[in-house]
C-alpha positions in Angstrom: 75.3 -75.0 215.8 74.5 -77.8 213.4 77.4 -79.6 211.8 77.4 -82.4 209.4 79.7 -85.4 208.7 80.7 -85.3 205.0 79.2 -85.9 202.5 76.4 -83.5 203.2 73.8 -81.5 201.2 72.0 -78.2 202.1 68.4 -78.5 203.4 65.8 -77.4 201.1 63.5 -76.7 203.9 65.3 -73.7 205.3 68.4 -71.5 204.9 69.4 -68.8 202.4 67.7 -68.1 199.2 68.2 -70.4 196.3 71.7 -69.7 194.6 72.9 -68.1 197.9 73.5 -71.3 200.0 75.9 -70.9 202.9 78.4 -73.7 203.3 77.5 -76.3 205.8 80.2 -76.8 208.5 81.7 -80.2 208.6 83.9 -82.0 211.0 86.5 -84.8 210.7 86.0 -88.4 211.8 88.6 -87.7 214.6 86.5 -84.7 215.7 83.4 -86.8 215.6 85.0 -89.5 217.8 86.3 -87.0 220.3 82.9 -85.2 220.6 81.2 -88.7 221.1 83.7 -89.7 223.7 83.6 -86.4 225.7 79.8 -86.0 224.9 80.4 -82.5 223.7 78.0 -83.0 220.7 74.8 -84.9 219.7 75.0 -87.0 216.6 71.7 -87.4 214.8 70.9 -89.9 212.0 68.1 -88.4 209.9 67.3 -91.4 207.9 64.0 -93.5 208.4 64.2 -95.8 211.4 64.6 -98.9 209.4 67.8 -97.6 207.8 69.1 -96.4 211.3 68.5 -100.0 212.6 70.5 -101.4 209.7 73.5 -99.5 210.5 74.4 -96.3 212.5 77.2 -94.5 214.2 77.5 -95.8 217.8 76.0 -93.3 220.1 73.9 -91.6 217.5 70.1 -91.0 217.8 67.5 -91.3 215.1 65.2 -88.4 214.2 64.0 -89.0 210.6 64.2 -85.9 208.7 60.4 -85.8 208.2 60.0 -85.7 212.0 62.7 -83.1 212.6 60.5 -79.9 212.6 58.1 -81.4 215.2 60.7 -83.2 217.4 63.7 -80.8 217.3 62.5 -78.2 220.0 61.7 -81.1 222.4 64.9 -83.1 221.7 67.4 -80.1 221.4 66.1 -77.3 223.7 69.8 -76.0 224.2 70.3 -73.9 221.1 73.9 -73.4 221.7 74.8 -77.1 221.7 76.6 -78.7 218.8 74.5 -81.2 216.8 76.0 -83.2 214.0 73.7 -84.7 211.5 74.3 -87.5 208.9 72.2 -89.5 206.4 74.1 -92.6 205.6 75.5 -95.7 207.1 79.0 -95.5 208.7 81.8 -96.7 206.5 
């Protein structure tokens, strides 16, 4: 399951037909902190590497969105694991 930290936007690359977007599940900051602490989820920053280096959630990994289709099968082979994506600096 992929989850996003608000704010988030649907991916244009896949998903339901236009006009029928399914809501993207979100989690709270406390849920994110717990998941990082107990390693029950993977946190992925999808911004370009330069942006990731300028500010990120501690414990997150960087997989730029443009590289996701190629790298995801290798990085996330466990399809039942929880993955949280985000695309901004932590505030």
